[in-house]
N, C-alpha and C positions, 0 to 999 in steps of 0.2 A: 647837251646842246647840239643842234643840227650841224653836221660837218659842212665845211666850206671848201669848194674847189674853184680853180681858175680855168676858164675856157682859154686855151692857148692861142686862139685867134687874136686875143687881146694883145699878145706880145709876139705877133707873127714875124715882125722884122727882126727882132732879137733872136727868135728861134731859128730863123733862116740863116743867120750868121753863125750861131752857136747853139744848137738844139740842146745838147746835154748841159751846157753852162747855164742856159736859161731855166731848165728844170731845176737845177741846183739853186738858182736865185729865188725861184718861186717857193721852193721848200724852205729856204732860209727865212723868207718873209713870215712863214707860219701857216701857209695853205696846207690843208690836209690831203688834198687831191688835185688832180688836173683832168680836164676834159680835152681830149685830143681833137685836132683838126689836121691830121697828117702826123707822121711819125719820124720826121727828120731823116728819112732814108735808112733808119735802123732796122735790123732784123728784130723779130719779136723777142728772141732770146737776149739780145743786147739791151733792148729797152727794159725788159724785166729786171735785169741786173741794176740798171740805173734807178728804177723805181724802188727796188729793195734797198739800195744803198742810201737813197735820199729819204726814204720813208713815205714817199708820195704814193697815194692810191689812185688807180684809174677810176675816175668817176663817170666816164662815158667816152664815146668817140663819135664825132660827126663824120658820116660817110655819105658822099654824094650819091644821087640817084643812079648815075651811070655805073658807078662801081658796084652798087647793090645789084644791078641787073647783070653785070658782066662777070663778077667774081664773088658772089655771096659766100661761097665756101671758104675762100681765102680770107675774107673779112672776118668770118666767124672764128676760124682757126687762129688768126692773129690775136683776136680779143681774148680767146681762151688762154693763150699762152702768157699774155701780160696780166691776166687777172681782171679784165674789164668785163662787166656784166651788161653794160648798156650800149647798144648800137642805135645811133640817132641819125635819122635823115634830116639834114639842116634846112629843108625847104625845097619846094618844087613850084615852077610857074603853072598857072591854071588860066584857062580862057573861058570855061563854061562849067555849069553844074555837072555835066557829063564827065568832064575831066576829073573832078573830085571823086565821082563814083568809080570811074575806071582805076584811078590811083589807089583807091581804098581796096580794091580787089588785089592789086599787087602787094600792098602793104600787109594784107591778111596773110598772103603767102610767105612774105619775109618774116612776119611775126611768128608764124608757125614754125618755120625753120629755126629761128632763134630759140623758141621755146624748147624744141627738140634737143638743143645743145645746152639748155639751162641758162640761156641769155634772154635779155628783154629788149624789144624793139620799141623805139619812141619816135615821135614826129615833133619837130621844132618849128614853130610858127614865125612868120614875119607879119607885116601889116596887110599885105595883099589878100591874105586868106579871110579878111573880114569884109570883103565885098559881099553883097547880099544877092542871093538867088532864090526866087520864090519865097521871100520872107525869112530866109535862113542865111547865117554866115556860112561862107564856104568851108571854114574850119569845122563848123558844127556838122555840115553835110559829110565831110571826110570822116569824122569820128563816129557819126551815127551809122555809117556804113562799114565800120571796121569792128572786129571782135574785141570786146573790152579786155579779154584775157591775153590777147596776142599783140595788140597795138596800144601803147601807152602814150601819154602826152609829156612833152617838155615845153611848158608854156614860158614864153619870153614876155615878161611884164612890160618892158619898154615898148615892144611892138604892139602889144594890146592897147596901151595908152595912146600910142602914136596913131592908131586906127580910130581913136575917139571912143573907145570902150573902157569901162571901169575894170582895171585889172583885178581888184579885190572880188568883185561880184563874179567875174568870169572864172577865176580860179576855183570858186566854190562848186562849179559844175563838175569838177574832175576828182571828187573824193574817191580815193582808192585807185585812181588811174593816173596819178601824177607823181612818179618817183623822182623826177628831176625838175628844177625850176631855174630859169635864167633870170638873174637879177642885174639890171643896169638902170641907171638913173637918167632923167631927162632934164636938160637945162630949160628953165622957164622962159628964157628969151627967144631961143631959136629952135627948140625941140631937139637939139643935138644930144649925143651921149655925154654924160659927165660921170664923175665918180659917185658911187653909192653914198647917199647922205648929203651930197652937194647939190641936189636937184629938187624936183617937186613931187616925186613919188613917195607915198607914205609906206615905208618899208616895215614899220612897227606892226601895222595891221597885216601886211602881206606875210611876214614870217610867222605870225600867229596862225593864219589860215594854212600856211605850209605845214606847220607842225600838226595841226588838227586833221589834215587831209593826207597824212602818210608820206610826205616828201622825204626822200632819203638823202638828197644832196642839194644844197644851195650853191648855184654855180654863178660866179661873177664873170661878166663879160662886158667889154667896152670896145665897140667897133672902131671908134676914132678917139684919139686922146690929144688934148692941147699941150700936155706936158709929156715927159717920158712915159711910155706905156707901163714900164715896170714901177715907176713912181705912182702912176694912177692905180695900178693893181694893189699896191701897198696901202694907199689911202682908202680904197674901197674895202679892203680886208679889215683895217682898223675900225672904220666907221660901222661896218656890218657887225663886227663883234660887239661894239658898244650898243648898237640897236638891239641885238639879240639879248643882251643882258637886261636891257630896259624893258623889253617886250615880253620875255618869257619867264 
């Protein structure tokens, strides 16, 4: 069965108060891995010890564009030390088709540097990359202008749907280029985030496509929670496990 990780942005308030304690709670829930959005001020050697002790694996790390530009070497060395394979840019603002083409050039460079170290670079979408330029989604322009072997996708199904695009059909474009997928559900009333299985997105079909297309990690994320984020994370994990059993 596909392994499940939690994007720690989901529990960012808890992590800010007690980073290590939050990792311990995520492990106790039964998550197999975590995707980082910062490291709680820990040195790589310190974090590696926590991961080893809790049994959590590093499923990826979101690294902002500015840090990728300023200290890519530091980013790569930290990931290598904690056993993280995936460096993920969590999104960039764009104003034109040319912006996507220029960013693609930079991503090719980052991807090559990652490859040299045995790591994998991915790009994570939001909804704004589905603006259309000359008949193409911005996100498609970005990926069309990047090397398939150096720049991979981390498709966020919620933001695809939010943009008015069918997540299922869109995911099929990325066979062999989709090691990570972000799963979060959409409330049918206000389109806000909700726990997986409590909204309107058909995850049974999505996880089938994920397995068929070489996805290595299913990553749960919920940007905003109406209950405790840790409680929401637990509900999503339990519901996703049930969905996987029924779908695969």
